[in-house]
C-alpha positions as CSV (number, residue, x, y, z in Angstrom):
1,X,111.1,117.4,92.3
2,X,111.0,116.5,88.6
3,X,113.1,113.6,87.3
4,X,115.6,113.5,84.5
5,X,117.5,110.8,82.7
6,X,120.2,112.9,81.1
7,X,123.5,114.1,82.5
8,X,123.8,117.5,84.2
9,X,126.1,120.0,82.5
10,X,126.8,123.2,84.3
11,X,128.8,124.9,81.6
12,X,126.8,128.0,80.7
13,X,127.8,128.0,77.1
14,X,126.9,124.4,76.5
15,X,123.6,124.8,78.4
16,X,122.6,127.8,76.2
17,X,123.4,125.8,73.1
18,X,121.5,122.8,74.3
19,X,118.5,124.9,75.2
20,X,118.5,126.5,71.8
21,X,118.6,123.1,70.1
22,X,115.9,121.7,72.4
23,X,113.6,124.6,71.7
24,X,114.1,124.2,68.0
25,X,113.3,120.5,68.1
26,X,110.3,121.0,70.5
27,X,108.8,123.7,68.4
28,X,109.2,121.4,65.4
29,X,107.0,118.8,67.1
30,X,109.7,116.6,68.8
31,X,108.0,115.5,72.0
32,X,111.1,114.0,73.5
33,X,112.7,117.5,73.2
34,X,109.6,119.0,74.8
35,X,109.8,116.6,77.7
36,X,113.5,117.4,78.2
37,X,112.7,121.1,78.1
38,X,110.1,120.6,80.9
39,X,112.8,118.9,83.0
40,X,115.3,121.7,82.4
41,X,112.8,124.3,83.4
42,X,112.1,122.2,86.4
43,X,115.5,123.1,87.7
44,X,118.0,120.8,85.9
45,X,121.3,121.7,84.3
46,X,121.8,124.4,86.9
47,X,118.9,126.4,85.5
48,X,116.6,128.4,87.9
49,X,113.3,126.7,88.1
50,X,110.4,128.1,86.0
51,X,107.6,125.7,86.8
52,X,105.1,127.4,84.6
53,X,107.4,127.0,81.6
54,X,108.1,123.4,82.6
55,X,104.4,122.6,82.6
56,X,103.9,124.3,79.2
57,X,106.5,121.9,77.7
58,X,105.6,118.8,79.7
59,X,101.9,118.9,78.8
60,X,102.2,118.2,75.0
61,X,105.0,115.7,75.6
62,X,102.9,113.8,78.2
63,X,99.8,113.9,76.0
64,X,102.0,112.4,73.3
65,X,103.0,109.5,75.6
66,X,106.4,110.6,76.8
67,X,106.9,108.6,80.0
68,X,109.0,111.0,82.0
69,X,106.8,113.9,81.0
70,X,103.8,112.0,82.2
71,X,105.6,111.4,85.5
72,X,106.8,114.9,85.9
73,X,103.4,116.5,85.0
74,X,102.0,114.2,87.7
75,X,104.5,115.6,90.1
76,X,103.6,119.2,89.1
77,X,99.9,118.6,89.8
78,X,100.7,116.7,92.9
79,X,102.7,119.5,94.4
80,X,101.3,122.6,92.7
81,X,104.5,123.3,90.7
82,X,103.6,125.9,88.0
83,X,99.9,124.8,88.1
84,X,97.1,124.7,90.6
85,X,97.4,121.6,92.9
86,X,95.0,119.0,91.5
87,X,95.2,115.5,92.8
88,X,92.8,114.1,90.3
89,X,95.1,115.4,87.4
90,X,98.1,114.1,89.3
91,X,96.6,110.7,89.6
92,X,95.7,110.8,85.9
93,X,99.2,111.6,84.7
94,X,100.9,109.1,87.2
95,X,98.5,106.5,85.8
96,X,99.6,107.3,82.3
97,X,103.2,107.0,83.3
98,X,102.6,103.5,84.8
99,X,101.2,102.4,81.5
100,X,104.5,103.3,80.0
101,X,106.5,101.3,82.6
102,X,107.4,104.1,85.1
103,X,108.2,102.3,88.4
104,X,108.2,105.3,90.6
105,X,104.7,106.3,89.2
106,X,103.5,102.8,90.1
107,X,104.3,103.5,93.8
108,X,102.7,106.9,93.5
109,X,99.5,105.4,92.2
110,X,99.5,102.9,95.0
111,X,99.9,105.8,97.5
112,X,96.9,107.6,95.9
113,X,94.8,104.5,96.4
114,X,96.2,104.1,99.9
115,X,95.3,107.6,101.0
116,X,92.2,108.0,98.9
117,X,93.6,111.1,97.1
118,X,92.5,111.8,93.6
119,X,90.7,108.5,93.6
120,X,88.5,106.5,95.9
121,X,90.4,104.8,98.7
122,X,91.1,101.2,97.9
123,X,93.7,99.3,99.9
124,X,93.6,96.2,97.7
125,X,94.5,98.3,94.7
126,X,97.2,100.1,96.7
127,X,98.7,96.8,97.6
128,X,98.7,95.6,94.0
129,X,100.4,98.8,92.7
130,X,103.0,98.7,95.5
131,X,103.7,95.1,94.6
132,X,104.3,96.0,91.0
133,X,106.7,98.7,91.9
134,X,108.5,96.6,94.5
135,X,109.0,93.8,92.1
136,X,110.9,96.3,89.9
137,X,113.2,97.0,92.8
138,X,111.9,100.2,94.3
139,X,112.8,100.2,98.0
140,X,110.1,102.7,99.1
141,X,107.4,100.6,97.4
142,X,108.8,97.5,99.3
143,X,108.3,99.4,102.5
144,X,104.8,100.5,101.6
145,X,103.9,96.9,100.5
146,X,105.3,95.6,103.8
147,X,103.1,98.2,105.7
148,X,100.0,96.7,104.0
149,X,101.0,93.2,105.1
150,X,101.9,94.5,108.6
151,X,98.5,96.1,109.1
152,X,96.3,93.7,107.1
153,X,95.3,96.4,104.6
154,X,93.9,95.2,101.3
155,X,94.2,91.6,102.4
156,X,95.2,89.5,105.3
157,X,98.0,90.4,107.7
158,X,101.1,88.4,106.9
159,X,104.1,88.7,109.1
160,X,106.3,86.5,106.8
161,X,105.7,88.6,103.7
162,X,106.1,91.9,105.7
163,X,109.5,90.7,106.9
164,X,110.4,89.5,103.4
165,X,109.7,92.8,101.8
166,X,111.3,94.8,104.6
167,X,114.5,92.7,104.3
168,X,114.5,93.3,100.6
169,X,114.2,97.0,101.2
170,X,117.0,96.9,103.7
171,X,119.2,95.2,101.0
172,X,118.2,97.9,98.6
173,X,119.5,100.6,101.0
174,X,116.3,101.8,102.8
175,X,116.8,103.2,106.3
176,X,113.1,103.4,106.7
177,X,112.9,99.6,106.4
178,X,115.1,99.2,109.4
179,X,112.6,101.1,111.5
180,X,109.7,99.0,110.2
181,X,111.6,95.7,110.7
182,X,112.2,96.6,114.3
183,X,108.5,97.4,114.8
184,X,107.4,94.2,113.1
185,X,109.6,92.1,115.4
186,X,108.4,93.9,118.5
187,X,104.7,93.5,117.6
188,X,105.2,89.8,116.7
189,X,106.6,89.2,120.3
190,X,110.0,88.4,118.9
191,X,112.4,87.5,121.7
192,X,115.4,88.4,119.6
193,X,115.8,91.9,121.2
194,X,119.4,92.3,119.9
195,X,118.1,92.0,116.4
196,X,115.4,94.6,117.1
197,X,117.9,97.0,118.6
198,X,120.2,96.4,115.6
199,X,117.6,97.6,113.1
200,X,116.5,100.5,115.2
201,X,120.0,101.8,115.9
202,X,121.0,101.5,112.3
203,X,117.9,103.6,111.3
204,X,118.5,106.1,114.1
205,X,122.1,106.6,113.1
206,X,121.0,107.2,109.6
207,X,118.7,110.0,110.8
208,X,115.3,108.2,111.0
209,X,113.6,110.2,113.7
210,X,110.9,107.6,114.6
211,X,113.7,105.1,115.3
212,X,115.2,107.6,117.8
213,X,111.8,107.9,119.5
214,X,111.3,104.1,119.7
215,X,114.8,103.7,121.2
216,X,113.9,106.3,123.8
217,X,110.7,104.6,124.7
218,X,112.5,101.3,124.8
219,X,115.0,102.6,127.4
220,X,112.3,104.4,129.4
221,X,109.8,101.4,129.5
222,X,112.4,98.6,129.6
223,X,110.8,96.5,126.8
224,X,113.4,93.8,127.2
225,X,113.8,94.1,130.9
226,X,116.7,96.5,130.7
227,X,117.0,100.2,130.2
228,X,117.9,103.4,131.9
229,X,116.8,107.0,132.0
230,X,120.0,108.4,130.5
231,X,119.5,106.4,127.3
232,X,115.8,107.3,127.3
233,X,116.6,111.0,127.6
234,X,119.4,110.8,125.0
235,X,117.2,109.3,122.2
236,X,114.0,111.3,123.1
237,X,115.9,114.6,123.1
238,X,117.4,113.8,119.7
239,X,113.9,113.0,118.3
240,X,112.3,116.0,120.0
241,X,114.9,118.3,118.6
242,X,113.6,117.3,115.1
243,X,110.0,118.1,116.2
244,X,108.8,114.5,116.6
245,X,105.6,115.2,118.5
246,X,105.3,112.0,120.5
247,X,109.0,112.2,121.5
248,X,108.4,115.8,122.7
249,X,105.4,114.6,124.8
250,X,107.2,111.5,126.2
251,X,110.3,113.7,127.1
252,X,108.1,116.2,128.9
253,X,106.5,113.3,130.9
254,X,110.0,112.0,131.9
255,X,110.9,115.5,133.0
256,X,107.9,115.6,135.3
257,X,105.6,117.9,133.4
258,X,101.9,117.4,134.0
259,X,99.2,117.6,131.4
């Protein structure tokens, strides 16, 4: 969804007046107004989304160097909102947004390099962009950077740095980071099983489905020497109910189904 940096106002009379003024300013060549119009047509201010109109206004604003317009036009191409899905164009506009200091776009560019979408896959560049975004406080980028350190992608594997960035993401409010911290401690043969459980349970209680799956596996396989089938079934059923494929398979195995 497009981003905006102005307050929502759901009073129809005020919205109509604001739209009129924005149209007048945009048609007179004010690119900030054009960028705001693009966001409004993207569904802000309680307006029904008209993505084709959003793109029409975002494009001139983005080409004039409006940061949020660059970001939002990247989102449009990334998702096919009001324009044909085009990952090369998405990468282009996200990159333009990064040059203007957009922290979320920095993470997006890192993800394009990570997946090889819209640009040749390059883990080292992905790591650099994730780091730039993470240093500006973006929790999701911290998780992505930690994943690179966990897997040794774009450089050497580094447990200490992976934990550092995951703990920073937890402090920034990321539930995903709790899952990855638990995984990191398990794979590093951490004997502090209560700490592992602490992170996984916090993530599961916040709705992270993969954490539910891992807790189910833990109980079934007795990773720390303890566990029971009731706990295994409880967590696997919760994950399977949300269509977690591996949880569905593991649950079927526990129920005696043969494959």
